[in-house]
Residue, then its C-alpha position, 0 to 999 in steps of 0.5 A: x599509534x604508528x604515523x602511516x606513511x602517506x595519510x590523505x583527507x579525503x573531500x573535506x572544507x578548509x577555514x585556516x583563519x585567513x580568509x572569509x570563504x571556505x574552501x569546500x571540495x578539499x583534499x589534504x596530504x600527509x607525509x612524513x608528519x608534514x603536509x605534503x600538499x592541499x588540493x582540490x578533490x579533482x587533483x588529488x593523488x589518492x594512490x599508495x595512500x591511507x585515505x579518511x573520508x573527511x565528507x562533511x567536516x572542516x579541516x582547520x589549523x590546531x588551536x593555541x591558547x595564550x593565556x592559561x595556567x596548566x598547573x591549576x584546576x579553575x573553578x570557584x576555589x582554584x587560589x586555595x587549589x594553587x596551594x595543593x602539593x607539587x604532586x596533585x598539581x602536576x596530575x591538575x597539569x597532565x590532566x588539563x594538558x589531555x582536555x586541551x589535546x581533546x578540544x584541539x588545542x595543541x599549543x598551551x603558554x602557560x603564563x603562571x605557575x606555583x613556585x616548588x622548590x625554588x623553580x616555577x612549577x610549569x617549567x618540570x611540567x613543559x619538561x616532563x610533557x614537551x615534544x611527547x606524541x598526544x600532548x601539547x607544546x608548552x611554552x612557559x612564562x614561569x611565575x607572575x613577578x609583582x611588586x612588593x607586598x601584594x601577597x597572591x604574588x610568588x616573586x616580589x620586586x619593587x620598580x628598580x627589581x623588576x629586570x633583575x627579578x624578570x631575568x631571574x626567570x630566565x634563568x630558572x628555565x622559563x620561555x618568557x616573563x610574566x609582570x603583574x601590571x594591576x594595583x590592588x583597586x583600579x583607582x590606583x595608578x600601576x606599581x611599575x613606571x613605563x621606565x621600570x618596564x621598558x629596561x625588563x623589556x630590553x633585557x628580556x628581549x636581548x636574551x630572544x625571549x618576550x614579556x607579557x602583561x598582566x593589566x586587566x585595569x586601564x594603568x596597567x596597561x597604560x604603563x604596559x602598552x607604553x613599555x613596548x611589552x608583547x602583549x597584554x593579557x585580559x585588556x578589560x578596560x583598554x581606551x583607546x589612547x592606550x589601544x593605539x599606544x599598542x598597535x604603534x608599539x607591536x603590543x597584542x592584546x590576548x583577550x580572555x573574555x572566557x571568564x565572564x561566563x564563568x563568572x555568571x555560572x558561578x552566580x547560580x552554582x556555588x555559595x561564594x558571595x562574591x558571585x552570589x550576591x548583587x553587588x557581586x553580579x552587578x560587578x561582573x556585568x559592568x567589567x563584561x560590559x568594559x571588556x567588551x568596550x575595550x576589545x571594540x578599541x582594539x580592533x578599531x586601532x588596529x590591535x592583532x588579537x590572539x586567544x587566551x582562556x585563562x583556564x586554571x587562573x581563573x573561574x575556566x577549566x581547561x579546553x574553553x578555547x572554542x568558547x572564547x572563539x565565541x564570546x570575540x565574535x559576539x564582541x565584534x569580530x568576524x569568525x575568520x579574525x576570532x579563528x585567526x586570533x586562535x591559530x595564526x595570529x597567536x601563531x605569531x605571538x609564540x615566535x613559532x612560524x608554524x603554529x596555526x598555519x596550514x601551508x605545505x611543507x609545516x608540520x600537520x597539526x590539524x583538527x577536523x569539526x563538524x561544520x563550517x567556523x566561518x558561519x558559526x564559529x560553534x562547529x569549534x566546540x564539535x571537534x572530530x578528529x585531532x591530528x598531531x604531525x600526522x598521527x591521530x591524537x584524538 
């Protein structure tokens, strides 16, 4: 669809994640793919513009999923499906990308993909889809880096090798690096030391890139926070001490509460034993309780929070980010804080100044939803229109 020379979304409401108050009676003009102005209706200049009657809709920034796995399909067999042929996984990525855009998610941070031909498959996906109209903007971490002996890791490294393994991912063309900080059992220490991880972080930052850490267990999160990684993924077992360390060291928490309703649904819909037994259901319930307490600790300490769903790399399917925002509110965040986590705070973690933001002069990446996400986060499910650089793509 060609981009109109000038477009005005007229008589909408606006929720940008910066304020807890909904602005109503707002018009927004787009020229050359960028936001020209945002004004009250009475001050809106509609002359010579294509006017969209947006009455009853709320404009929100395009959403950001900071924890995704584009090449993975999710579901109860997600691990097995990760071994599918590369051409199959690349088609999965294309399908997932379409689902994201239709859900108003225009930014995806891929934090783990299988290897193909010696390179993380996510790099090829980013290079294929990146910059194309109607496709999400993609940042990739390559593949997982874990300790030698973990059969589910694609790149393995002992502590002294961690820095070189991390830089090796950047050499292959990744945008950031993903470290796997958990031991196989939550009662065990992290496989890496603070010194090992800090050395890798310093080297990665020197290259202008960021490092994130999978830390579902407390021990891994403690090491990651102490080493000043840029973000901790999941963080389901943070305590007050670790949360304070994260806040002091500028470590963002990427929430992935979305995994819990998916696991709970699997208890009713799958035949896989780990989801259907009483023991399995109890384990999920306990982990969910700890995860909610962890988020409360992070909020109390002033930790920056960004949204992720873990789609593909677990039970969740693509396009569930609205559900993540709902769950953050359920866990205690104010709706505008949860919207901020899914927009501009997530954009800060990406290091992209305009991601998740609505300001004059910035690219017109916008979503129109039916309802008020500041009083009812479910409104983010009701996507009416998605604009990417001023062109309607969904």
